[in-house]
Backbone as JSON, one array per atom type, in Angstrom:
{
  "sequence": "XXXXXXXXXXXXXXXXXXXXXXXXXXXXXXXXXXX",
  "N": [[39.62, -10.64, -6.7], [37.69, -11.93, -8.2], [35.44, -11.8, -6.59], [34.78, -9.07, -6.53], [34.18, -8.79, -9.17], [31.81, -10.27, -9.54], [30.17, -8.72, -8.0], [30.06, -6.4, -9.47], [28.7, -7.29, -11.68], [26.18, -7.76, -10.64], [25.37, -5.18, -10.07], [25.16, -4.19, -12.64], [22.96, -5.65, -13.59], [20.94, -4.67, -11.94], [20.87, -2.06, -12.83], [19.99, -2.46, -15.41], [17.38, -3.39, -15.0], [16.25, -1.13, -13.88], [16.39, 0.58, -16.06], [14.66, -0.69, -17.84], [12.23, -0.32, -16.52], [12.11, 2.41, -16.65], [11.81, 2.86, -19.39], [9.32, 1.71, -19.81], [7.71, 3.46, -18.35], [8.13, 5.8, -19.79], [7.01, 5.12, -22.25], [4.34, 4.9, -21.52], [3.82, 7.54, -20.82], [4.16, 8.74, -23.3], [2.01, 7.67, -24.67], [-0.09, 8.83, -23.27], [0.33, 11.49, -23.92], [-0.14, 11.4, -26.64], [-2.87, 11.02, -26.77]],
  "CA": [[39.12, -10.01, -7.93], [36.46, -12.63, -8.63], [34.33, -11.34, -5.77], [34.41, -7.73, -7.0], [33.61, -8.95, -10.51], [30.41, -10.71, -9.38], [29.45, -7.56, -7.45], [29.85, -5.48, -10.59], [27.67, -7.89, -12.55], [24.88, -7.55, -9.96], [25.05, -3.77, -10.25], [24.73, -4.04, -14.04], [21.61, -6.21, -13.69], [20.03, -3.72, -11.28], [20.75, -0.91, -13.71], [19.17, -2.9, -16.55], [15.98, -3.44, -14.55], [15.82, 0.28, -13.72], [16.25, 1.11, -17.41], [13.43, -1.28, -18.4], [11.1, 0.36, -15.88], [12.1, 3.78, -17.17], [11.26, 2.8, -20.76], [7.87, 1.43, -19.67], [7.08, 4.7, -17.89], [8.2, 6.75, -20.9], [6.02, 4.68, -23.25], [3.01, 5.25, -20.97], [3.71, 9.0, -20.91], [4.0, 9.06, -24.72], [0.62, 7.31, -25.03], [-0.95, 9.85, -22.65], [0.5, 12.72, -24.69], [-0.76, 11.18, -27.95], [-4.33, 11.18, -26.63]],
  "C": [[37.79, -10.63, -8.37], [35.25, -12.08, -7.88], [33.85, -9.96, -6.28], [33.74, -7.83, -8.37], [32.13, -9.32, -10.42], [29.57, -9.53, -8.87], [29.09, -6.61, -8.59], [28.72, -5.98, -11.49], [26.28, -7.63, -11.96], [24.44, -6.1, -10.17], [24.51, -3.54, -11.67], [23.29, -4.53, -14.2], [20.61, -5.22, -13.1], [19.78, -2.53, -12.19], [19.84, -1.24, -14.9], [17.7, -2.88, -16.18], [15.44, -2.02, -14.43], [15.52, 0.87, -15.1], [14.95, 0.61, -18.04], [12.21, -0.57, -17.82], [10.96, 1.77, -16.43], [11.44, 3.8, -18.54], [9.75, 2.59, -20.69], [7.15, 2.72, -19.3], [7.03, 5.72, -19.04], [7.15, 6.41, -21.96], [4.61, 5.08, -22.8], [2.79, 6.76, -21.13], [3.47, 9.4, -22.37], [2.57, 8.78, -25.14], [-0.33, 8.39, -24.49], [-0.87, 11.15, -23.46], [-0.2, 12.6, -26.04], [-2.26, 11.41, -27.89], [-4.64, 12.62, -26.26]]
}
């Protein structure tokens, strides 16, 4: 069980990084639309 738990945690981290990149891209798009 411990092994699967650590695996799950890694997946969560990857998802977080993806989300951060998504937000950055969205912010850039919003700035472009504002101009």
